[in-house]
C-alpha positions in Angstrom: -22.1 -130.1 90.2 -18.9 -129.2 91.7 -20.6 -128.0 95.0 -22.0 -131.4 94.9 -19.0 -133.4 94.4 -17.5 -130.9 97.5 -20.2 -132.0 99.7 -19.5 -135.7 98.8 -16.4 -135.7 99.7 -16.9 -133.6 103.2 -19.5 -136.3 104.3 -17.5 -139.5 103.5 -14.2 -137.7 105.2 -16.5 -137.2 108.5 -18.1 -140.8 108.2 -14.6 -142.7 108.4 -12.5 -140.3 110.0 -15.1 -139.8 113.3 -16.5 -143.2 113.7 -14.3 -145.3 116.1 -12.4 -148.1 114.8 -12.6 -151.8 116.5 -9.3 -152.0 117.2 -9.4 -148.7 119.1 -12.2 -150.7 121.3 -10.8 -154.1 121.6 -8.7 -155.1 125.3 -5.6 -157.2 124.9 -5.0 -157.7 121.3 -2.2 -159.6 119.9 0.2 -162.2 120.7 1.7 -162.4 124.5 5.1 -162.6 124.8 6.7 -166.2 125.5 7.3 -165.7 129.5 6.8 -168.0 132.2 3.7 -166.6 133.6 1.4 -163.5 131.7 0.5 -162.4 135.2 3.9 -160.6 136.7 2.9 -160.2 140.1 5.2 -157.2 141.8 7.8 -158.5 144.2 8.4 -154.9 145.9 6.3 -154.3 148.8 4.4 -150.9 149.5 5.9 -148.6 151.6 3.6 -146.4 153.7 3.2 -142.8 152.9 1.3 -140.1 154.6 -2.8 -140.4 155.3 -2.3 -144.0 154.3 -5.1 -145.9 157.0 -3.5 -149.0 159.1 -5.9 -151.3 160.6 -3.6 -153.1 163.2 -5.0 -156.3 165.3 -3.4 -157.9 168.7 -4.0 -161.0 170.1 -3.0 -162.7 172.9 -3.9 -165.0 175.9 -4.2 -162.0 177.9 -7.0 -160.5 176.8 -7.3 -157.8 179.6 -3.9 -156.4 178.3 -4.4 -156.7 174.7 -7.9 -154.9 175.6 -5.8 -151.5 176.1 -4.2 -151.3 172.7 -7.1 -152.7 170.6 -9.9 -150.7 168.6 -13.5 -152.1 169.3 -13.3 -152.5 165.6 -10.9 -155.4 165.7 -13.7 -157.7 167.4 -15.6 -157.6 164.3 -15.6 -160.0 161.6 -14.2 -158.9 158.5 -17.6 -158.9 156.6 -19.0 -156.8 159.7 -16.4 -153.8 159.2 -17.8 -151.2 156.7 -15.7 -148.4 155.2 -16.6 -145.8 158.0 -15.8 -148.1 160.4 -12.1 -148.7 159.1 -12.0 -144.7 159.0 -12.5 -143.9 162.9 -10.7 -147.0 164.3 -8.0 -147.3 161.8 -4.4 -145.7 162.9 -3.9 -143.0 160.2 -0.3 -141.6 159.7 0.0 -138.2 160.4 1.9 -135.8 158.2 5.1 -136.5 160.2 4.5 -140.4 159.5 3.6 -141.6 162.6 0.8 -143.3 163.8 -0.3 -142.6 167.5 -1.5 -145.7 169.7 -2.6 -146.1 173.1 0.3 -146.3 176.1 2.7 -146.5 173.2 2.6 -142.8 171.8 3.9 -142.0 168.3 5.7 -144.4 166.2 6.8 -143.6 162.8 5.9 -145.7 160.2 6.9 -143.6 156.8 8.4 -145.7 154.5 8.0 -148.8 156.4 6.5 -152.1 154.8 3.4 -153.7 156.7 5.6 -156.6 157.3 8.4 -153.8 159.2 5.5 -152.3 161.0 4.3 -155.8 162.1 8.4 -156.1 163.5 8.2 -152.8 164.7 5.1 -153.3 167.1 6.1 -156.8 168.4 9.1 -155.2 169.6 7.7 -152.3 171.5 5.1 -155.0 173.2 7.9 -156.8 174.3 7.9 -154.4 177.4 4.4 -155.4 178.0 4.0 -158.6 177.5 5.8 -161.4 179.9 6.3 -163.9 176.7 6.7 -162.5 173.4 5.6 -165.5 171.7 2.3 -164.8 173.2 1.6 -161.9 170.7 0.0 -162.0 167.3 -0.1 -159.0 165.3 -1.6 -158.4 162.1 -0.9 -154.8 160.1 -2.6 -154.2 157.0 -3.9 -151.3 154.8 -7.5 -150.4 155.5 -8.0 -150.8 152.0 -6.7 -149.6 148.9 -7.3 -146.4 148.0 -7.0 -144.8 144.5 -9.0 -142.7 142.0 -10.3 -142.9 138.5 -11.2 -140.2 136.4 -12.2 -139.5 132.9 -13.6 -141.4 130.3 -14.9 -144.2 132.6 -18.8 -144.7 133.5 -18.2 -144.0 137.2 -15.3 -141.7 138.2 -14.1 -140.9 141.5 -12.3 -142.4 144.6 -12.5 -146.1 145.1 -11.5 -148.3 148.0 -10.9 -151.7 147.2 -10.8 -154.3 150.3 -8.1 -156.6 148.7 -4.1 -157.1 149.1 -3.8 -156.1 145.6 -5.5 -154.9 142.3 -4.8 -154.4 139.0 -5.3 -151.7 136.4 -8.2 -154.3 134.9 -9.9 -154.6 138.1 -9.5 -150.4 139.1 -11.1 -149.5 135.7 -13.8 -152.3 136.1 -14.8 -150.8 139.3 -15.3 -147.7 138.1 -17.5 -149.1 135.8 -15.5 -150.0 132.9 -14.2 -147.5 129.6 -17.0 -146.2 127.2 -16.6 -146.0 123.5 -15.1 -143.0 123.9 -12.3 -143.5 126.3 -8.7 -144.0 124.8 -8.1 -147.4 125.8 -4.5 -147.0 124.5 -3.0 -144.6 126.6 -4.1 -145.1 130.3 -2.3 -142.6 132.5 -1.4 -143.8 135.9 -0.3 -140.8 138.2 1.7 -142.5 141.7 2.7 -140.4 144.8 5.8 -141.9 146.4 7.3 -140.4 149.4 9.6 -137.5 147.5 8.0 -137.5 144.1 5.3 -138.0 142.1 5.8 -140.9 138.9 3.4 -140.9 135.9 3.0 -144.2 133.7 1.1 -145.3 130.6 -0.9 -148.4 130.1 -2.2 -149.7 126.6 -4.8 -152.0 127.4 -5.8 -153.0 124.0 -2.1 -154.7 124.0 -2.4 -158.1 125.5 1.0 -157.7 126.8 0.0 -155.0 129.2 -0.3 -158.0 132.0 3.2 -157.9 132.1 4.0 -154.5 133.0 5.7 -153.6 135.6 3.0 -151.1 136.4 -0.1 -153.4 135.5 -0.9 -153.3 139.3 -2.7 -150.5 141.1 -0.7 -149.2 144.4 -2.7 -146.8 147.3 -3.4 -143.5 146.1 -2.9 -143.8 142.9 -4.7 -141.5 139.9 -6.0 -143.4 137.0 -6.8 -141.2 134.5 -8.7 -142.1 131.1 -8.5 -139.6 128.2 -11.3 -139.3 125.8 -10.8 -140.2 122.1 -10.3 -137.4 119.6 -14.0 -138.3 118.2 -15.6 -137.2 121.3 -14.5 -133.9 121.1 -15.4 -133.6 117.2 -19.0 -134.3 118.1 -19.6 -136.2 115.4 -20.7 -139.2 117.0 -18.8 -142.4 117.9 -21.0 -145.3 115.8 -21.7 -145.3 112.0 -25.0 -144.3 112.9 -24.6 -141.4 115.1 -22.1 -140.1 112.5 -24.5 -141.0 110.1 -27.2 -138.9 111.8 -24.7 -135.9 112.2 -23.9 -135.6 108.9 -27.4 -135.5 107.5 -28.4 -132.7 110.5 -25.3 -131.2 109.0 -26.4 -131.2 105.3 -29.9 -130.4 106.0 -28.9 -127.3 107.8 -26.5 -126.2 104.6 -29.0 -127.3 102.4 -31.5 -124.7 104.0 -29.2 -121.9 104.4 -28.4 -122.1 100.7 -32.1 -122.4 99.9 -32.6 -119.1 102.2 -29.7 -117.0 100.9 -31.1 -117.6 97.3 -34.8 -116.6 98.0 -32.9 -113.1 99.5 
């Protein structure tokens, strides 16, 4: 009788502690803080780092002169430029912080914003073009590159061809977080020019939209840690837990019977 009570207690404890509660699974719970806007777009522009890829497009009425500086992919429309084409035709920032442009040579852009690179190029081109107003330069990152690891459906590196991307879009690009993922502790590792920062985001809190680190930056690493229930191996739903408990109980019962027979 005493053994039966112990088994019932163990089964009840396993059932309640191994199931993932609903509050751990629902995104953006609670009430948003009263502010001008729930979306807080970062005003601080991204500053270029080593290994970033820059897409540079140059337009002018002097087509023959422009062709000296332009890449072949620049003539294509944006819908026809694949990730592979951008890789081979964009300008990569080397370990010294330079990009190498035909007839201009090495141009240091480490720590610059896209706008600052544009202004620097316009200044450099003044020696080649008679009228500086006749030159139109576009400088953009060749996609936002980031990596999502841990408890997501499709972990790995991702390239987003857009101006900015937030943590929700980043995780959605990786196939979302399964039941076994911890939505309360999403970790972002961000490398700057001289250090690596670490941030955490709670996606079960609606005020996550208003955090400064809600938006992903190029080269970020997003890590979703597993819930403890996964390491326990008892199941993530009530049905799975019950199945595991029944299997465990059957094993214990069989073992007791075998011991008694001996």
